[in-house]
N, CA and C atoms as an extended XYZ file, in Angstrom:
351
Properties=species:S:1:pos:R:3:atomname:S:1:resname:S:1:resid:I:1 pbc="F F F"
N        47.868       55.086       21.439 N   MET     1
C        49.190       55.545       20.701 CA  MET     1
C        48.521       54.660       19.345 C   MET     1
N        49.224       55.609       18.644 N   SER     2
C        48.853       55.382       16.789 CA  SER     2
C        49.983       55.108       16.106 C   SER     2
N        50.073       54.525       15.157 N   THR     3
C        51.569       54.245       14.519 CA  THR     3
C        51.354       54.766       12.731 C   THR     3
N        52.057       55.501       12.425 N   PHE     4
C        51.990       55.807       11.060 CA  PHE     4
C        53.264       55.110       10.379 C   PHE     4
N        53.186       54.310        9.156 N   SER     5
C        54.331       53.981        8.398 CA  SER     5
C        54.520       54.219        7.153 C   SER     5
N        55.940       54.530        6.499 N   PHE     6
C        55.725       54.536        4.718 CA  PHE     6
C        57.120       54.583        4.445 C   PHE     6
N        57.343       54.064        3.443 N   SER     7
C        58.952       53.445        2.887 CA  SER     7
C        59.079       54.688        1.675 C   SER     7
N        60.416       55.295        2.202 N   THR     8
C        60.660       56.306        1.248 CA  THR     8
C        62.735       56.413        1.253 C   THR     8
N        62.912       55.856       -0.037 N   LYS     9
C        64.435       56.302       -0.225 CA  LYS     9
C        64.952       55.250        0.557 C   LYS     9
N        64.841       54.146        0.907 N   GLY    10
C        65.041       52.911        1.237 CA  GLY    10
C        64.972       52.764        2.975 C   GLY    10
N        64.306       53.714        3.343 N   LEU    11
C        64.104       53.762        4.636 CA  LEU    11
C        62.871       53.685        5.164 C   LEU    11
N        62.409       53.192        6.191 N   LEU    12
C        60.953       52.822        6.751 CA  LEU    12
C        60.939       53.619        7.653 C   LEU    12
N        60.244       54.619        7.839 N   ILE    13
C        59.879       55.926        8.765 CA  ILE    13
C        58.822       55.214        9.742 C   ILE    13
N        58.835       54.979       11.052 N   LEU    14
C        57.854       54.895       11.739 CA  LEU    14
C        57.739       56.056       12.880 C   LEU    14
N        56.725       56.495       13.167 N   SER    15
C        56.322       57.646       13.924 CA  SER    15
C        55.546       56.977       14.704 C   SER    15
N        55.510       56.783       15.943 N   VAL    16
C        54.950       56.630       17.251 CA  VAL    16
C        54.509       57.455       18.074 C   VAL    16
N        53.397       58.009       18.559 N   ALA    17
C        53.124       59.085       19.124 CA  ALA    17
C        52.937       58.597       20.721 C   ALA    17
N        53.468       58.874       21.605 N   ILE    18
C        53.356       58.043       23.140 CA  ILE    18
C        52.792       59.469       23.717 C   ILE    18
N        52.002       58.860       24.941 N   SER    19
C        50.977       60.163       25.830 CA  SER    19
C        52.382       60.466       26.105 C   SER    19
N        53.486       60.673       26.352 N   LEU    20
C        54.557       61.704       26.770 CA  LEU    20
C        55.229       62.423       26.147 C   LEU    20
N        54.884       62.167       24.697 N   GLY    21
C        55.539       62.843       23.295 CA  GLY    21
C        55.496       61.835       22.395 C   GLY    21
N        56.368       61.973       21.529 N   SER    22
C        56.596       61.274       20.357 CA  SER    22
C        58.178       60.977       20.236 C   SER    22
N        58.358       59.962       19.214 N   SER    23
C        59.715       59.313       18.744 CA  SER    23
C        59.620       59.134       17.586 C   SER    23
N        60.500       59.289       16.465 N   ILE    24
C        60.702       58.980       15.354 CA  ILE    24
C        62.085       57.962       15.211 C   ILE    24
N        62.111       56.532       14.712 N   ALA    25
C        62.791       55.690       14.673 CA  ALA    25
C        63.076       55.637       13.176 C   ALA    25
N        63.949       55.178       12.480 N   PHE    26
C        64.533       55.016       11.311 CA  PHE    26
C        65.382       53.557       10.807 C   PHE    26
N        64.683       52.933       10.050 N   PHE    27
C        65.346       51.490       10.109 CA  PHE    27
C        65.390       51.478        8.873 C   PHE    27
N        66.234       50.475        7.858 N   PRO    28
C        66.514       50.086        6.776 CA  PRO    28
C        65.618       49.210        6.669 C   PRO    28
N        65.125       48.940        5.084 N   VAL    29
C        64.130       48.553        4.382 CA  VAL    29
C        64.329       46.978        4.955 C   VAL    29
N        65.612       46.485        4.929 N   ASP    30
C        65.864       45.353        4.831 CA  ASP    30
C        65.266       44.139        6.232 C   ASP    30
N        65.283       45.544        7.449 N   ALA    31
C        65.005       45.142        8.600 CA  ALA    31
C        63.292       44.690        8.681 C   ALA    31
N        62.561       45.270        7.810 N   VAL    32
C        61.356       44.825        7.936 CA  VAL    32
C        60.890       43.579        7.524 C   VAL    32
N        60.139       42.663        7.679 N   ALA    33
C        59.709       41.510        7.263 CA  ALA    33
C        59.204       41.681        5.572 C   ALA    33
N        59.908       41.203        4.574 N   ALA    34
C        59.094       41.133        3.232 CA  ALA    34
C        58.576       39.976        2.811 C   ALA    34
N        57.698       39.812        1.883 N   PRO    35
C        57.433       38.727        1.344 CA  PRO    35
C        57.878       37.642        0.672 C   PRO    35
N        58.016       36.662        1.101 N   ALA    36
C        58.666       35.407        0.528 CA  ALA    36
C        59.081       35.199       -0.820 C   ALA    36
N        57.707       35.507       -1.418 N   VAL    37
C        57.419       35.254       -2.937 CA  VAL    37
C        57.858       36.481       -3.505 C   VAL    37
N        59.007       36.324       -4.782 N   ALA    38
C        59.531       37.502       -5.500 CA  ALA    38
C        58.396       37.804       -6.110 C   ALA    38
N        58.496       39.238       -6.417 N   THR    39
C        57.301       39.402       -8.095 CA  THR    39
C        58.210       40.184       -8.757 C   THR    39
N        57.901       39.727      -10.146 N   ALA    40
C        58.706       40.183      -11.281 CA  ALA    40
C        58.141       41.343      -11.986 C   ALA    40
N        59.126       42.175      -11.896 N   HIS    41
C        58.615       43.540      -12.750 CA  HIS    41
C        58.620       43.683      -13.965 C   HIS    41
N        57.498       43.824      -14.840 N   PRO    42
C        57.519       44.030      -16.156 CA  PRO    42
C        58.540       44.703      -16.920 C   PRO    42
N        58.601       44.328      -17.927 N   ALA    43
C        59.974       45.258      -18.462 CA  ALA    43
C        58.958       46.581      -19.610 C   ALA    43
N        59.373       47.317      -19.155 N   TYR    44
C        58.534       48.742      -19.343 CA  TYR    44
C        58.777       48.993      -20.873 C   TYR    44
N        58.044       49.637      -21.557 N   THR    45
C        58.393       50.094      -23.136 CA  THR    45
C        57.783       51.871      -22.759 C   THR    45
N        58.901       52.420      -23.439 N   THR    46
C        58.727       53.642      -23.832 CA  THR    46
C        58.177       54.361      -25.312 C   THR    46
N        57.255       55.114      -25.445 N   THR    47
C        56.639       55.584      -26.943 CA  THR    47
C        56.716       56.921      -26.665 C   THR    47
N        57.401       57.819      -27.990 N   VAL    48
C        57.007       59.375      -27.840 CA  VAL    48
C        55.729       59.959      -28.719 C   VAL    48
N        54.809       60.242      -28.302 N   PHE    49
C        53.907       60.341      -29.573 CA  PHE    49
C        53.917       62.011      -30.048 C   PHE    49
N        53.688       62.740      -31.109 N   ARG    50
C        53.728       63.735      -31.518 CA  ARG    50
C        51.884       64.098      -31.758 C   ARG    50
N        51.853       65.205      -30.486 N   VAL    51
C        49.977       65.407      -30.821 CA  VAL    51
C        49.879       66.928      -31.273 C   VAL    51
N        49.744       67.083      -32.571 N   PRO    52
C        49.588       68.558      -32.867 CA  PRO    52
C        48.493       69.519      -32.694 C   PRO    52
N        47.264       68.661      -32.168 N   ALA    53
C        46.439       69.274      -31.980 CA  ALA    53
C        46.463       69.893      -30.308 C   ALA    53
N        47.151       69.475      -29.432 N   MET    54
C        47.377       70.057      -28.606 CA  MET    54
C        47.835       71.749      -28.497 C   MET    54
N        46.848       72.348      -28.358 N   THR    55
C        47.489       73.925      -28.311 CA  THR    55
C        46.654       74.519      -27.251 C   THR    55
N        46.084       74.273      -26.303 N   CYS    56
C        45.361       74.542      -25.245 CA  CYS    56
C        46.705       75.449      -24.158 C   CYS    56
N        46.434       77.140      -23.891 N   ALA    57
C        47.522       77.673      -23.389 CA  ALA    57
C        47.288       77.179      -21.844 C   ALA    57
N        46.232       77.004      -21.443 N   ASP    58
C        45.814       76.802      -19.848 CA  ASP    58
C        45.798       75.178      -19.421 C   ASP    58
N        46.435       74.258      -19.861 N   LYS    59
C        46.707       73.368      -19.685 CA  LYS    59
C        45.890       72.287      -19.481 C   LYS    59
N        44.585       72.578      -20.138 N   ALA    60
C        43.549       71.693      -20.558 CA  ALA    60
C        43.404       70.509      -21.338 C   ALA    60
N        44.789       70.618      -22.381 N   CYS    61
C        44.778       69.915      -23.308 CA  CYS    61
C        45.657       68.652      -22.446 C   CYS    61
N        46.653       68.952      -21.503 N   GLU    62
C        47.618       68.000      -20.909 CA  GLU    62
C        46.842       67.354      -20.021 C   GLU    62
N        45.731       68.321      -19.226 N   THR    63
C        45.155       67.429      -18.176 CA  THR    63
C        44.054       66.010      -19.195 C   THR    63
N        43.468       66.738      -19.905 N   ALA    64
C        42.729       65.365      -20.779 CA  ALA    64
C        43.418       64.673      -21.215 C   ALA    64
N        44.579       64.506      -21.725 N   ILE    65
C        45.381       63.626      -22.235 CA  ILE    65
C        46.046       62.373      -21.339 C   ILE    65
N        45.907       63.486      -20.315 N   TYR    66
C        46.696       62.732      -18.851 CA  TYR    66
C        45.546       61.747      -18.431 C   TYR    66
N        44.627       62.381      -18.003 N   ILE    67
C        43.503       61.691      -17.425 CA  ILE    67
C        43.190       60.331      -18.467 C   ILE    67
N        42.694       60.694      -19.879 N   ALA    68
C        42.844       59.357      -20.637 CA  ALA    68
C        43.999       58.352      -20.316 C   ALA    68
N        44.860       58.660      -20.391 N   ILE    69
C        46.092       57.851      -20.863 CA  ILE    69
C        46.495       57.124      -19.485 C   ILE    69
N        46.449       57.743      -18.276 N   HIS    70
C        46.341       57.059      -16.696 CA  HIS    70
C        45.217       56.238      -16.706 C   HIS    70
N        44.150       56.294      -17.334 N   ARG    71
C        43.523       55.310      -17.054 CA  ARG    71
C        43.473       53.688      -17.844 C   ARG    71
N        44.556       53.714      -18.153 N   LEU    72
C        44.772       52.550      -18.748 CA  LEU    72
C        44.996       51.907      -18.061 C   LEU    72
N        45.303       50.336      -18.161 N   LYS    73
C        45.933       49.793      -17.313 CA  LYS    73
C        46.972       49.355      -17.835 C   LYS    73
N        48.265       49.501      -17.081 N   GLY    74
C        49.497       48.918      -17.408 CA  GLY    74
C        50.587       50.111      -17.890 C   GLY    74
N        49.973       51.480      -17.864 N   VAL    75
C        50.507       52.784      -17.954 CA  VAL    75
C        51.433       53.122      -16.628 C   VAL    75
N        52.922       53.168      -16.867 N   LYS    76
C        53.690       53.627      -15.716 CA  LYS    76
C        53.664       54.800      -15.708 C   LYS    76
N        54.238       55.769      -16.633 N   ASN    77
C        54.776       57.089      -16.630 CA  ASN    77
C        54.275       57.609      -17.630 C   ASN    77
N        53.862       59.062      -17.226 N   ILE    78
C        53.246       59.938      -18.473 CA  ILE    78
C        54.040       61.032      -18.555 C   ILE    78
N        54.478       61.578      -19.560 N   HIS    79
C        55.375       63.093      -19.742 CA  HIS    79
C        54.904       63.563      -20.991 C   HIS    79
N        54.100       64.912      -20.233 N   ILE    80
C        53.766       65.964      -21.450 CA  ILE    80
C        54.520       67.262      -21.907 C   ILE    80
N        54.904       67.349      -22.794 N   ASN    81
C        55.618       69.004      -23.059 CA  ASN    81
C        54.602       69.416      -24.082 C   ASN    81
N        54.312       70.363      -23.649 N   ALA    82
C        53.294       71.133      -24.487 CA  ALA    82
C        53.859       72.289      -25.382 C   ALA    82
N        55.292       72.394      -25.249 N   MET    83
C        56.152       72.853      -25.860 CA  MET    83
C        56.111       72.635      -27.380 C   MET    83
N        56.637       71.123      -27.232 N   THR    84
C        56.887       70.367      -28.102 CA  THR    84
C        55.690       69.335      -28.976 C   THR    84
N        54.835       69.633      -28.262 N   LYS    85
C        53.522       69.039      -28.758 CA  LYS    85
C        54.073       67.242      -28.315 C   LYS    85
N        54.167       66.839      -27.535 N   THR    86
C        54.577       65.721      -27.311 CA  THR    86
C        54.340       64.578      -26.002 C   THR    86
N        53.881       63.787      -26.028 N   VAL    87
C        53.574       62.685      -24.854 CA  VAL    87
C        54.486       61.821      -24.765 C   VAL    87
N        54.948       61.387      -23.819 N   THR    88
C        55.978       60.407      -23.790 CA  THR    88
C        55.273       59.267      -22.655 C   THR    88
N        55.179       58.045      -23.306 N   VAL    89
C        54.464       57.151      -22.161 CA  VAL    89
C        55.473       55.994      -22.405 C   VAL    89
N        55.437       55.879      -20.942 N   MET    90
C        56.037       54.357      -20.539 CA  MET    90
C        54.888       53.179      -19.838 C   MET    90
N        55.142       52.373      -20.502 N   TYR    91
C        53.928       51.207      -20.161 CA  TYR    91
C        54.209       49.899      -20.190 C   TYR    91
N        53.534       48.973      -19.823 N   ASP    92
C        53.985       47.539      -19.858 CA  ASP    92
C        53.162       46.893      -21.334 C   ASP    92
N        54.098       46.733      -21.944 N   PRO    93
C        53.504       46.161      -23.250 CA  PRO    93
C        52.479       45.015      -23.499 C   PRO    93
N        52.856       44.445      -22.396 N   LYS    94
C        51.569       43.111      -22.004 CA  LYS    94
C        50.339       43.637      -21.966 C   LYS    94
N        50.332       44.840      -21.464 N   SER    95
C        48.896       45.570      -20.941 CA  SER    95
C        48.495       46.165      -21.741 C   SER    95
N        49.168       47.013      -22.489 N   VAL    96
C        48.825       48.577      -23.485 CA  VAL    96
C        49.691       48.423      -24.686 C   VAL    96
N        49.296       48.556      -25.577 N   ASN    97
C        50.262       48.718      -26.937 CA  ASN    97
C        49.988       50.343      -27.711 C   ASN    97
N        50.543       50.246      -28.618 N   VAL    98
C        50.676       51.330      -29.516 CA  VAL    98
C        49.410       51.630      -30.130 C   VAL    98
N        48.902       50.861      -30.739 N   PRO    99
C        47.475       51.564      -31.212 CA  PRO    99
C        46.557       51.187      -30.195 C   PRO    99
N        46.806       51.007      -29.241 N   MET   100
C        45.504       51.478      -28.242 CA  MET   100
C        45.932       52.710      -27.610 C   MET   100
N        47.059       53.140      -27.240 N   LEU   101
C        47.294       54.595      -27.252 CA  LEU   101
C        47.346       55.400      -27.986 C   LEU   101
N        47.082       55.171      -29.524 N   LEU   102
C        46.917       55.716      -30.522 CA  LEU   102
C        45.200       56.442      -30.672 C   LEU   102
N        44.576       55.011      -30.284 N   HIS   103
C        43.056       55.364      -30.414 CA  HIS   103
C        42.437       56.026      -28.743 C   HIS   103
N        43.085       55.831      -27.820 N   THR   104
C        42.647       56.461      -26.674 CA  THR   104
C        43.000       57.952      -26.871 C   THR   104
N        44.250       58.671      -27.789 N   LEU   105
C        44.515       60.000      -27.900 CA  LEU   105
C        43.240       60.459      -28.972 C   LEU   105
N        43.463       59.628      -30.066 N   LYS   106
C        42.401       59.937      -31.019 CA  LYS   106
C        40.860       60.691      -30.489 C   LYS   106
N        40.341       59.566      -29.683 N   ASN   107
C        38.870       59.159      -28.773 CA  ASN   107
C        38.646       60.559      -28.496 C   ASN   107
N        39.993       61.171      -27.687 N   ILE   108
C        39.220       62.134      -26.853 CA  ILE   108
C        39.882       63.723      -27.930 C   ILE   108
N        39.787       63.604      -28.978 N   GLY   109
C        40.176       64.726      -29.301 CA  GLY   109
C        41.460       65.076      -30.238 C   GLY   109
N        42.767       64.263      -29.709 N   TYR   110
C        44.147       64.363      -30.023 CA  TYR   110
C        44.695       63.206      -30.739 C   TYR   110
N        44.623       63.249      -32.009 N   PRO   111
C        44.888       62.401      -33.067 CA  PRO   111
C        46.229       62.709      -32.984 C   PRO   111
N        47.116       61.578      -32.853 N   ALA   112
C        48.600       61.680      -32.589 CA  ALA   112
C        49.619       60.601      -33.712 C   ALA   112
N        50.382       61.068      -33.653 N   SER   113
C        51.480       59.737      -34.656 CA  SER   113
C        52.716       59.479      -33.354 C   SER   113
N        53.285       58.444      -34.150 N   VAL   114
C        54.409       57.792      -33.067 CA  VAL   114
C        55.722       59.133      -33.760 C   VAL   114
N        56.265       59.189      -32.491 N   VAL   115
C        57.706       59.896      -33.171 CA  VAL   115
C        58.778       58.680      -32.986 C   VAL   115
N        58.840       57.678      -31.927 N   HIS   116
C        59.724       56.723      -31.979 CA  HIS   116
C        59.140       55.677      -30.858 C   HIS   116
N        59.650       54.630      -31.091 N   ASP   117
C        59.775       53.777      -29.568 CA  ASP   117
C        61.001       53.429      -28.764 C   ASP   117
């Protein structure tokens, strides 16, 4: 017998394969024991950067930028728009800041400026 579990959209899905067949059960996440310690979620900040050197037609620019920024601890979300040549980054300001992001972009060959915080 094997068990697989994952949480999605408020449901915990358990799939149990039994020698005679298989069954799937849906349980609310609240039904699963949660740790007693509450974890605080950091307040994320979003900053939009203009990256004029982002001119690749084959997604190479976007890939390089995504990989470099994604490696920074504290980055939650990255949205890259090749049409407007902007990169929007959601991050934990306790771990990452604007100068670090600008430095990272410059180091990989894409100097940027802040559009807005």
